[in-house]
ROSE-4610 file (N, C-alpha, C; in Angstrom, 1 decimal, always signed):
// ROSE-4610
residu = [M/M/M/P/P/P/T/T/T/L/L/L/L/L/L/E/E/E/D/D/D/I/I/I/T/T/T/S/S/S/R/R/R/D/D/D/R/R/R/T/T/T/R/R/R/V/V/V/W/W/W/S/S/S/S/S/S/S/S/S/C/C/C/A/A/A/I/I/I/I/I/I/K/K/K/L/L/L/R/R/R/D/D/D/A/A/A/A/A/A/Q/Q/Q/L/L/L/D/D/D/E/E/E/L/L/L/A/A/A/G/G/G/K/K/K/L/L/L/S/S/S/E/E/E/I/I/I/E/E/E/E/E/E/K/K/K/S/S/S/Q/Q/Q/D/D/D/L/L/L/S/S/S/L/L/L/G/G/G/G/G/G/M/M/M/V/V/V/F/F/F/P/P/P/N/N/N/A/A/A/E/E/E/H/H/H/L/L/L/R/R/R/F/F/F/A/A/A/L/L/L/R/R/R/K/K/K/L/L/L/A/A/A/Y/Y/Y/H/H/H/R/R/R/E/E/E/R/R/R/T/T/T/G/G/G/C/C/C/L/L/L/C/C/C/R/R/R/L/L/L/Y/Y/Y/P/P/P/E/E/E/Y/Y/Y/L/L/L/F/F/F/F/F/F/N/N/N/P/P/P/E/E/E/E/E/E/E/E/E/A/A/A/A/A/A/G/G/G/G/G/G/H/H/H/I/I/I/R/R/R/I/I/I/D/D/D/D/D/D/V/V/V/T/T/T/Y/Y/Y/T/T/T/E/E/E/S/S/S/K/K/K/W/W/W/V/V/V/E/E/E/A/A/A/Y/Y/Y/H/H/H/C/C/C/T/T/T/C/C/C/T/T/T/A/A/A/C/C/C/G/G/G/A/A/A/R/R/R/Y/Y/Y/R/R/R/V/V/V/E/E/E/E/E/E/G/G/G/E/E/E/S/S/S/H/H/H/Y/Y/Y/T/T/T/W/W/W/W/W/W/Q/Q/Q/W/W/W/S/S/S/A/A/A/V/V/V/S/S/S]
num = [1/1/1/2/2/2/3/3/3/4/4/4/5/5/5/6/6/6/7/7/7/8/8/8/9/9/9/10/10/10/11/11/11/12/12/12/13/13/13/14/14/14/15/15/15/16/16/16/17/17/17/18/18/18/19/19/19/20/20/20/21/21/21/22/22/22/23/23/23/24/24/24/25/25/25/26/26/26/27/27/27/28/28/28/29/29/29/30/30/30/31/31/31/32/32/32/33/33/33/34/34/34/35/35/35/36/36/36/37/37/37/38/38/38/39/39/39/40/40/40/41/41/41/42/42/42/43/43/43/44/44/44/45/45/45/46/46/46/47/47/47/48/48/48/49/49/49/50/50/50/51/51/51/52/52/52/53/53/53/54/54/54/55/55/55/56/56/56/57/57/57/58/58/58/59/59/59/60/60/60/61/61/61/62/62/62/63/63/63/64/64/64/65/65/65/66/66/66/67/67/67/68/68/68/69/69/69/70/70/70/71/71/71/72/72/72/73/73/73/74/74/74/75/75/75/76/76/76/77/77/77/78/78/78/79/79/79/80/80/80/81/81/81/82/82/82/83/83/83/84/84/84/85/85/85/86/86/86/87/87/87/88/88/88/89/89/89/90/90/90/91/91/91/92/92/92/93/93/93/94/94/94/95/95/95/96/96/96/97/97/97/98/98/98/99/99/99/100/100/100/101/101/101/102/102/102/103/103/103/104/104/104/105/105/105/106/106/106/107/107/107/108/108/108/109/109/109/110/110/110/111/111/111/112/112/112/113/113/113/114/114/114/115/115/115/116/116/116/117/117/117/118/118/118/119/119/119/120/120/120/121/121/121/122/122/122/123/123/123/124/124/124/125/125/125/126/126/126/127/127/127/128/128/128/129/129/129/130/130/130/131/131/131/132/132/132/133/133/133/134/134/134/135/135/135/136/136/136/137/137/137/138/138/138/139/139/139/140/140/140/141/141/141/142/142/142/143/143/143/144/144/144/145/145/145]
x = [+20.5/+20.0/+19.8/+18.8/+18.6/+19.5/+20.0/+20.6/+19.8/+20.5/+19.6/+18.9/+19.7/+19.2/+18.1/+18.2/+17.0/+15.9/+16.0/+14.9/+14.2/+15.1/+14.4/+13.8/+14.2/+13.6/+12.5/+12.3/+11.3/+9.8/+9.4/+8.1/+7.2/+8.0/+7.3/+7.3/+6.1/+5.9/+6.9/+6.8/+7.8/+9.3/+9.6/+11.1/+11.7/+10.7/+11.2/+11.4/+10.3/+10.4/+11.7/+11.8/+12.9/+14.3/+14.4/+15.8/+15.9/+14.8/+15.0/+15.5/+14.9/+15.4/+17.0/+17.3/+18.7/+19.6/+19.2/+19.9/+20.1/+19.1/+19.2/+20.4/+20.4/+21.6/+22.8/+22.9/+24.2/+25.1/+26.4/+27.8/+28.8/+28.5/+29.7/+29.8/+30.9/+31.1/+31.1/+31.4/+31.4/+30.1/+29.2/+27.9/+27.0/+27.4/+26.5/+26.9/+28.1/+28.6/+27.8/+27.6/+27.1/+25.5/+25.0/+23.5/+23.3/+24.2/+24.0/+24.1/+25.0/+25.2/+24.1/+23.2/+21.8/+20.6/+20.7/+19.6/+18.6/+19.0/+17.9/+16.9/+17.5/+17.0/+16.0/+16.6/+15.9/+14.6/+14.7/+13.7/+12.6/+12.9/+12.1/+11.1/+11.9/+11.2/+10.4/+10.7/+9.9/+8.8/+8.7/+7.8/+6.4/+5.6/+4.3/+3.8/+4.7/+4.4/+4.0/+2.7/+2.0/+2.8/+3.2/+3.9/+3.0/+2.1/+1.1/+1.9/+1.5/+2.1/+0.7/+0.4/-0.8/-0.4/+0.7/+1.0/+1.9/+2.9/+4.0/+4.0/+4.1/+4.0/+5.3/+5.0/+6.3/+7.0/+6.2/+6.9/+8.1/+8.1/+9.0/+10.3/+10.4/+11.6/+12.3/+11.4/+11.8/+12.3/+11.7/+12.1/+13.4/+13.5/+14.8/+16.0/+15.8/+16.8/+17.2/+16.4/+16.7/+17.3/+17.1/+17.8/+19.1/+19.3/+20.8/+21.6/+21.0/+21.8/+22.2/+21.3/+21.6/+22.7/+22.6/+23.5/+24.9/+25.0/+26.3/+26.8/+26.2/+26.5/+27.2/+26.5/+26.9/+28.2/+28.6/+29.6/+29.6/+28.3/+28.0/+28.7/+28.8/+29.4/+29.3/+29.6/+29.5/+28.0/+27.9/+26.5/+25.7/+26.4/+25.7/+24.9/+25.1/+24.4/+22.9/+22.7/+21.3/+20.5/+21.2/+20.3/+19.1/+19.2/+18.1/+16.8/+17.2/+16.1/+15.2/+15.6/+14.7/+14.8/+13.4/+13.2/+13.7/+14.2/+14.7/+16.0/+16.7/+18.2/+18.4/+18.5/+18.6/+20.1/+20.1/+21.6/+22.2/+21.6/+22.4/+22.8/+22.0/+22.4/+23.7/+23.4/+24.5/+25.8/+25.8/+27.0/+27.6/+26.7/+27.2/+27.8/+27.5/+28.0/+29.3/+29.7/+30.8/+30.6/+29.4/+29.1/+29.2/+28.8/+28.7/+29.3/+29.4/+30.0/+28.7/+28.1/+27.1/+28.0/+28.0/+28.9/+28.0/+26.7/+26.0/+24.5/+23.8/+22.3/+21.6/+20.6/+19.8/+18.5/+17.9/+16.6/+15.7/+14.3/+13.2/+13.0/+12.2/+12.1/+11.6/+10.9/+10.3/+11.2/+12.4/+13.5/+13.5/+12.6/+12.6/+13.7/+14.3/+15.4/+14.8/+15.4/+15.0/+15.9/+17.2/+18.2/+19.4/+20.0/+21.2/+22.1/+23.2/+24.3/+25.3/+25.6/+26.4/+27.3/+28.5/+29.5/+29.7/+29.7/+30.0/+31.3/+31.7/+33.1/+33.8/+33.2/+33.9/+34.2/+33.4/+33.6/+33.6/+33.2/+33.2/+31.9/+31.0/+29.7/+29.0/+28.3/+27.8/+26.3/+25.6/+24.1/+23.3/+22.4/+21.4/+20.2/+20.1/+18.9/+17.7/+16.7/+15.5/+14.7/+14.3/+13.8/+12.2/+11.5/+10.0/+9.4/+8.1/+7.4/+6.0/+5.3/+4.0/+3.4/+3.4/+3.1/+4.5/+5.5/+6.8/+7.8/+9.1/+10.1/+10.7/+10.9/+11.6/+12.7/+13.5/+14.5/+14.7/+14.5/+14.8/+16.2/+17.1/+18.5/+18.5/+19.3/+19.6/+20.8/+21.6/+23.0/+23.2/+24.2/+24.8/+25.9/+25.9/+27.1/+28.2]
y = [+6.6/+5.8/+6.6/+6.8/+7.6/+7.0/+8.1/+7.5/+7.1/+6.7/+6.4/+7.6/+8.5/+9.9/+10.5/+10.3/+10.8/+9.9/+8.6/+7.7/+8.0/+8.0/+8.1/+9.4/+10.5/+12.0/+12.0/+11.2/+11.5/+11.6/+11.2/+11.0/+9.9/+9.3/+8.1/+6.8/+6.2/+5.3/+4.0/+3.7/+2.5/+2.9/+3.9/+4.3/+4.5/+5.2/+5.3/+3.9/+3.1/+1.6/+1.1/+1.0/+0.3/+0.7/+2.2/+2.7/+2.5/+2.3/+2.1/+0.7/-0.2/-1.6/-1.8/-0.8/-0.8/-0.3/+0.8/+1.5/+0.5/-0.3/-1.2/-2.2/-2.7/-3.6/-3.1/-1.8/-1.1/-1.3/-1.4/-1.7/-0.6/+0.0/+0.8/+2.0/+2.4/+3.4/+4.9/+4.9/+6.2/+6.6/+5.6/+5.8/+6.1/+5.4/+5.6/+7.1/+7.5/+8.8/+10.0/+9.7/+10.8/+10.8/+9.7/+9.7/+10.0/+9.8/+10.1/+11.7/+12.3/+13.8/+14.5/+13.9/+14.5/+13.9/+13.4/+12.8/+13.8/+15.0/+16.0/+16.2/+16.2/+16.4/+15.2/+13.9/+12.8/+12.8/+13.0/+13.0/+14.0/+15.3/+16.4/+15.8/+15.2/+15.0/+13.6/+12.7/+11.7/+11.6/+12.7/+13.0/+12.7/+12.1/+11.8/+11.1/+10.3/+9.7/+8.2/+8.0/+6.7/+5.7/+4.7/+3.6/+2.3/+2.4/+0.9/-0.1/-1.4/-2.6/-3.3/-4.6/-5.3/-5.9/-6.7/-7.3/-6.7/-6.1/-5.3/-4.0/-2.9/-1.5/-1.2/-0.9/-0.4/+0.6/+1.4/+2.7/+2.2/+1.0/+0.6/+0.5/-0.1/-0.2/+1.2/+2.3/+3.7/+4.2/+3.8/+4.2/+3.7/+2.3/+1.7/+2.1/+2.6/+3.0/+4.3/+5.2/+6.4/+6.3/+5.3/+4.9/+4.4/+3.6/+3.1/+4.4/+5.3/+6.3/+7.1/+7.5/+8.2/+7.5/+6.3/+5.3/+5.5/+5.4/+5.5/+6.8/+7.9/+9.3/+9.5/+9.0/+9.0/+8.2/+7.4/+6.3/+5.6/+5.3/+4.7/+3.5/+2.6/+1.2/+0.5/-0.9/-1.8/-1.8/-1.9/-2.0/-3.3/-4.3/-5.4/-5.0/-4.2/-3.7/-3.4/-3.2/-2.8/-4.2/-5.3/-6.6/-6.7/-6.5/-6.8/-5.7/-4.8/-3.8/-3.9/-4.9/-5.1/-6.7/-7.0/-8.5/-9.2/-8.4/-8.9/-9.1/-9.1/-9.4/-10.9/-11.4/-12.9/-13.3/-14.1/-14.4/-15.2/-15.9/-16.6/-15.4/-14.5/-13.5/-12.6/-12.3/-11.6/-12.3/-13.7/-14.5/-14.7/-14.5/-14.6/-13.4/-12.1/-10.9/-10.8/-11.9/-11.7/-10.8/-10.4/-9.7/-10.5/-11.8/-12.6/-14.0/-14.8/-16.2/-17.0/-17.9/-18.8/-20.0/-20.1/-21.0/-22.3/-22.4/-23.4/-23.2/-24.3/-24.0/-25.0/-24.6/-25.7/-25.8/-27.0/-27.3/-27.8/-27.6/-28.0/-29.6/-30.3/-31.7/-32.0/-31.1/-31.4/-30.8/-30.5/-30.2/-28.9/-28.0/-26.4/-25.9/-24.7/-23.9/-23.3/-23.5/-23.1/-21.7/-21.8/-20.7/-20.7/-19.6/-19.5/-19.0/-19.3/-19.1/-18.3/-17.0/-16.2/-15.3/-15.1/-14.0/-13.0/-11.8/-10.6/-10.7/-10.6/-10.6/-9.4/-8.5/-7.0/-6.8/-7.2/-6.8/-8.1/-9.1/-10.4/-10.6/-9.6/-9.8/-11.0/-11.7/-12.9/-12.9/-13.5/-13.4/-14.8/-14.8/-15.9/-15.5/-16.1/-15.4/-16.6/-16.4/-17.3/-16.9/-17.8/-17.8/-18.0/-17.2/-17.4/-17.2/-17.6/-17.5/-17.2/-16.3/-16.2/-15.9/-14.7/-14.5/-14.2/-14.1/-14.1/-14.6/-14.8/-15.4/-14.2/-14.3/-13.2/-13.8/-12.9/-13.4/-12.3/-12.7/-12.0/-12.2/-11.2/-11.2/-10.9/-11.6/-11.3/-11.6/-10.4/-10.5/-11.5/-12.2/-13.2/-12.9/-12.8/-12.4/-13.3]
z = [-30.3/-29.0/-27.9/-27.2/-26.1/-24.9/-24.0/-22.8/-21.8/-20.8/-19.5/-19.0/-18.9/-18.4/-19.1/-20.6/-21.5/-21.1/-21.0/-20.7/-19.5/-18.4/-17.1/-16.8/-17.5/-17.2/-18.3/-19.2/-20.4/-19.9/-18.8/-18.4/-19.2/-20.0/-20.8/-19.9/-19.5/-18.5/-18.8/-20.3/-20.4/-20.5/-20.9/-20.9/-19.5/-18.7/-17.2/-16.6/-16.8/-16.2/-16.6/-17.9/-18.6/-18.0/-18.2/-17.6/-16.1/-15.2/-13.9/-13.7/-14.4/-14.3/-14.8/-15.8/-16.2/-15.2/-14.5/-13.4/-12.3/-11.9/-11.0/-11.2/-12.4/-12.7/-13.1/-13.2/-13.6/-12.5/-13.0/-12.0/-12.6/-13.7/-14.3/-13.4/-12.7/-11.8/-12.5/-13.6/-14.3/-14.9/-15.3/-15.5/-14.2/-13.2/-11.9/-11.6/-11.6/-11.2/-12.0/-13.3/-14.2/-13.6/-13.6/-13.2/-11.9/-10.9/-9.5/-9.4/-10.5/-10.3/-10.9/-11.5/-12.0/-11.2/-9.9/-9.2/-8.9/-8.5/-8.5/-9.4/-10.8/-12.0/-12.4/-12.0/-12.2/-11.3/-10.1/-9.1/-9.5/-9.9/-10.3/-11.5/-12.4/-13.7/-13.6/-12.6/-12.4/-11.4/-10.7/-9.4/-10.1/-9.1/-9.4/-10.7/-11.3/-12.5/-12.2/-12.8/-12.5/-13.6/-13.1/-13.8/-13.8/-13.2/-13.2/-12.5/-13.0/-12.4/-11.9/-12.4/-12.0/-10.3/-10.3/-9.2/-8.2/-9.0/-8.2/-8.7/-8.0/-8.5/-9.3/-10.5/-11.2/-10.7/-9.9/-9.2/-8.3/-7.8/-6.9/-7.5/-8.9/-9.6/-9.7/-10.1/-10.2/-8.8/-7.5/-6.3/-5.9/-6.3/-6.0/-6.9/-8.1/-9.0/-8.4/-8.0/-7.3/-5.9/-5.2/-3.9/-4.3/-5.4/-5.6/-6.1/-6.9/-7.2/-6.1/-5.2/-3.8/-2.9/-3.0/-2.1/-3.0/-4.2/-4.9/-4.7/-4.8/-4.8/-3.3/-2.2/-1.0/-0.6/-1.5/-1.3/+0.0/+0.3/+1.6/+2.0/+0.8/+0.9/-0.2/-0.2/-1.2/-1.8/-3.0/-3.7/-3.3/-2.6/-2.1/-1.1/-0.3/+0.9/+0.4/-0.9/-1.4/-1.7/-1.6/-2.1/-1.1/+0.2/+0.9/+0.7/-0.1/-0.3/-1.6/-2.3/-3.6/-3.8/-4.2/-4.4/-5.6/-6.7/-8.0/-8.2/-7.3/-7.5/-7.4/-8.7/-8.9/-8.7/-7.6/-7.3/-8.3/-9.2/-10.4/-11.4/-11.6/-12.4/-11.9/-10.5/-9.9/-9.7/-9.7/-9.7/-11.3/-12.2/-13.7/-14.0/-13.3/-13.4/-12.7/-11.9/-11.0/-9.8/-9.5/-8.1/-7.0/-7.0/-5.9/-6.2/-5.4/-5.5/-4.6/-5.4/-4.7/-4.1/-2.8/-1.9/-2.0/-1.9/-1.4/-1.9/-2.0/-2.4/-1.7/-0.8/-0.1/-0.7/-0.8/-1.2/-0.3/-0.6/+0.3/+0.0/+0.9/+0.6/-0.8/-1.5/-2.8/-3.9/-3.5/-4.6/-4.9/-4.4/-4.9/-4.0/-4.7/-4.2/-2.8/-1.7/-0.6/-0.3/-0.4/-0.2/-1.0/-1.2/-1.7/-0.6/-0.5/+0.5/-0.2/-0.2/-1.3/-0.4/-1.1/-0.6/-1.9/-1.4/-2.4/-2.7/-4.0/-4.4/-4.2/-4.0/-3.8/-2.3/-1.4/+0.0/+1.0/+0.5/+1.2/+2.4/+2.2/+2.8/+2.3/+3.5/+3.1/+3.3/+2.5/+2.4/+2.3/+2.9/+2.8/+1.8/+0.8/-0.2/-0.3/+0.2/-0.1/-1.3/-2.0/-3.3/-2.8/-3.6/-3.4/-4.9/-4.9/-6.1/-5.8/-6.7/-6.4/-8.1/-8.3/-9.9/-10.5/-9.8/-10.5/-9.3/-9.7/-8.8/-8.0/-7.0/-6.0/-5.2/-4.7/-3.7/-2.6/-1.4/-0.3/+0.3/+0.3/+0.7/+2.2/+3.1/+4.3/+4.7/+5.3/+5.6/+6.7/+6.6/+7.6/+8.2/+9.6/+10.2/+10.5]
């Protein structure tokens, strides 16, 4: 089975897109360290790669995966600080993974989710997460002071 590094440097559109999404969800520090140590190689081998995408450009998944690896390499802070930079962090999945706690959910008058009110389980940062939908469901994370 190919590794994430092999996939993201393969220049195969499907493998690069899939591995980018896997890196975005990845929380294992050792794996992130390994990939972050190869960031220059990954950037070089994925440069100018057309990934397609009809409604949302698939290149954004790659761009964010690279951003996450750089952030991890720099030890800038808790990974939750990246939530506001990417529309596909589903708070329910993040809670199921133990990364956040959903403290409250507010609803619109028509009973749709308006926002999740969450706390990071690692650093205690708080977020208001608005849920939206068009061709896909998305979540906009905003830090709460």
